C-alpha positions in Angstrom: 0.0 0.0 0.0 2.8 2.4 0.9 4.6 1.5 -2.2 1.5 2.3 -4.3 1.1 5.7 -2.7 4.8 6.4 -3.2 4.5 5.6 -6.9 1.4 7.9 -7.3 3.1 10.8 -5.6 6.1 10.4 -7.8 4.0 10.5 -10.9 2.3 13.7 -9.7 5.5 15.4 -8.8 7.0 14.5 -12.2 3.9 16.0 -14.0 4.3 19.2 -12.0 7.9 19.5 -12.9 7.1 19.0 -16.6 4.4 21.7 -16.5 6.8 24.1 -14.9 9.4 23.4 -17.5 7.2 23.9 -20.5 4.7 26.6 -19.3 5.5 30.1 -20.6 6.9 32.6 -18.2 4.4 35.3 -17.0 4.8 38.7 -18.8 5.7 41.7 -16.6 3.1 44.6 -16.4 4.2 47.6 -18.5 3.1 50.4 -16.1 4.3 53.2 -18.5 1.9 52.0 -21.2 -1.0 51.8 -18.7 -0.3 55.3 -17.5 0.0 56.7 -21.0 -3.3 55.1 -22.0 -5.2 56.4 -19.0 -3.5 59.4 -17.5 -4.3 60.2 -14.0 -6.6 63.2 -13.4 -4.8 66.1 -11.8 -6.1 67.1 -8.5 -6.7 70.7 -7.7 -6.0 72.4 -4.5 -8.7 74.5 -2.9 -7.2 77.9 -4.0 -6.8 76.8 -7.6 -10.3 75.4 -7.6 -11.8 78.7 -6.4 -9.6 80.7 -8.9 -10.9 78.6 -11.8 -14.5 78.9 -10.5 -14.1 82.7 -10.4 -12.8 82.8 -13.9 -15.8 80.8 -15.1 -18.2 83.2 -13.3 -16.4 86.2 -14.9 -16.7 84.7 -18.3 -20.4 84.1 -17.8 -20.9 87.7 -16.6 -19.0 89.0 -19.6 -21.2 86.9 -22.0 -24.4 88.2 -20.4 -23.1 91.8 -20.6 -22.3 91.3 -24.3 -25.8 89.9 -24.9 -27.4 92.9 -23.2 -25.3 95.3 -25.3 -26.4 93.5 -28.5 -30.0 93.7 -27.5 -29.7 97.4 -26.8 -28.0 98.0 -30.2 -30.7 96.0 -32.0 -33.4 98.0 -30.2 -31.7 101.3 -31.1 -31.4 100.4 -34.8 -35.1 99.3 -34.9 -36.2 102.5 -33.3 -34.1 104.5 -35.8 -35.5 102.6 -38.7 -39.0 103.1 -37.4 -38.4 106.9 -37.1 -37.0 107.1 -40.6 -39.9 105.1 -42.0 -42.4 107.4 -40.2 -40.6 110.5 -41.6 -40.6 109.0 -45.1 -44.3 108.2 -44.9 -45.1 111.7 -43.6 -43.1 113.3 -46.5 -44.9 111.0 -49.0 -48.3 112.0 -47.5 -47.4 115.7 -47.7 -46.3 115.4 -51.3 -49.5 113.5 -52.1 -51.5 116.3 -50.5 -49.6 119.0 -52.4 -50.2 117.1 -55.7 -53.9 116.8 -54.9 -54.0 120.5 -54.2 -52.3 121.3 -57.5 -54.6 119.0 -59.4 -57.7 120.3 -57.6 -56.9 123.9 -58.2 -55.3 123.5 -61.7 -53.3 126.5 -60.7 -49.6 126.6 -61.7 -49.1 129.3 -59.1 -49.9 126.7 -56.4 -47.3 124.4 -57.8 -44.8 127.3 -57.9 -45.3 128.2 -54.3 -45.1 124.6 -53.1 -42.0 123.8 -55.2 -42.0 120.1 -54.9 -44.9 117.6 -55.1 -45.3 113.9 -55.6 -47.0 112.4 -58.6 -47.2 108.7 -59.7 -44.3 107.8 -57.5 -42.1 110.6 -58.9 -40.8 113.7 -57.3 -42.1 116.6 -59.4 -40.5 120.1 -59.4 -39.8 122.7 -62.0 -36.8 124.5 -63.6 -36.2 127.5 -65.8 -33.9 126.8 -68.7 -33.3 130.5 -69.2 -32.0 130.8 -65.7 -29.5 128.0 -66.5 -28.1 129.7 -69.5 -30.1 127.9 -72.2 -33.4 129.4 -73.5 -36.4 127.3 -73.9 -36.3 127.8 -77.6 -32.7 126.7 -77.8 -33.5 123.6 -75.7 -36.4 122.6 -77.8 -34.5 123.1 -81.0 -31.6 121.1 -79.7 -33.5 118.1 -78.4 -36.7 118.1 -80.4 -36.0 120.2 -83.5 -38.5 123.0 -82.7 -38.8 125.6 -79.9 -40.6 125.3 -76.6 -43.2 128.0 -75.8 -44.9 129.1 -72.6 -48.6 129.1 -71.8 -50.4 131.7 -69.9 -49.4 130.1 -66.6 -45.8 130.2 -67.4 -45.5 126.4 -68.0 -43.4 125.3 -71.0 -45.2 123.4 -73.7 -44.2 121.6 -76.9 -46.9 120.7 -79.4 -49.6 121.4 -76.9 -48.0 119.1 -74.2 -46.3 120.0 -71.0 -42.5 120.1 -71.6 -40.7 118.1 -68.9 -37.2 116.8 -68.1 -37.1 113.1 -67.0 -34.4 110.6 -66.0 -32.1 109.5 -68.8 -34.0 106.2 -69.3 -36.8 108.2 -70.8 -36.0 109.0 -74.5 -36.7 112.4 -75.9 -40.2 112.6 -77.2 -41.6 110.1 -74.7 -45.2 111.0 -73.7 -45.8 111.0 -69.9 -48.5 112.0 -67.5 -48.0 115.1 -65.4 -50.0 117.0 -62.8 -51.0 119.4 -65.6 -52.0 116.9 -68.2 -50.1 115.1 -70.9 -46.4 115.9 -71.1 -43.5 115.2 -73.4 -39.8 114.6 -72.5 -37.6 117.3 -74.0 -34.7 117.1 -71.5 -33.0 114.8 -69.0 -33.0 115.3 -65.2 -31.2 113.9 -62.3 -34.1 111.7 -61.2 -37.1 113.9 -60.8 -39.8 115.1 -63.2 -38.8 118.7 -63.9 -41.5 120.8 -65.5 -40.2 123.6 -67.7 -41.4 126.9 -66.5 -40.4 130.6 -66.8 -40.6 131.3 -63.0 
């Protein structure tokens, strides 16, 4: 019995020795690779933590102040635009009223006293070619081939139509509507409808 136990123990010991001889050796842990893959989080002291917290609060306050400045600037621009629009509307209404007054009275003197009216989306005023160094006759002869004359109200006419200057995209001889009836383009203006007059 003892001999059998001795044989078994010898066999086990021999197997353990064989395993230890042929088993691969354990690999050492590469701590540098571990630390490089998962760096340790830095720890902050109380003073540094409060300093960074103050910086965060200051940044938030600055952002809020900038937002408030932007809102005030937007409100200022909107108010300015609203005021400009109101002024433009008031001016347009005044010009429309002046035009209605001229048309209702049919009086060139009313137009002369008002100076500027609005008509069909155009700014209407008047000018005297003679005062600018070119007589109405010369102007008519130059652009239309025959002279311009004046009616009893002092308004320049050409072939029975009101003589006007219009922007350059209106060709000479173009027939247009004016506050005084049908007109004809005999000159070019800077953007308005300029009625030829001897005032």
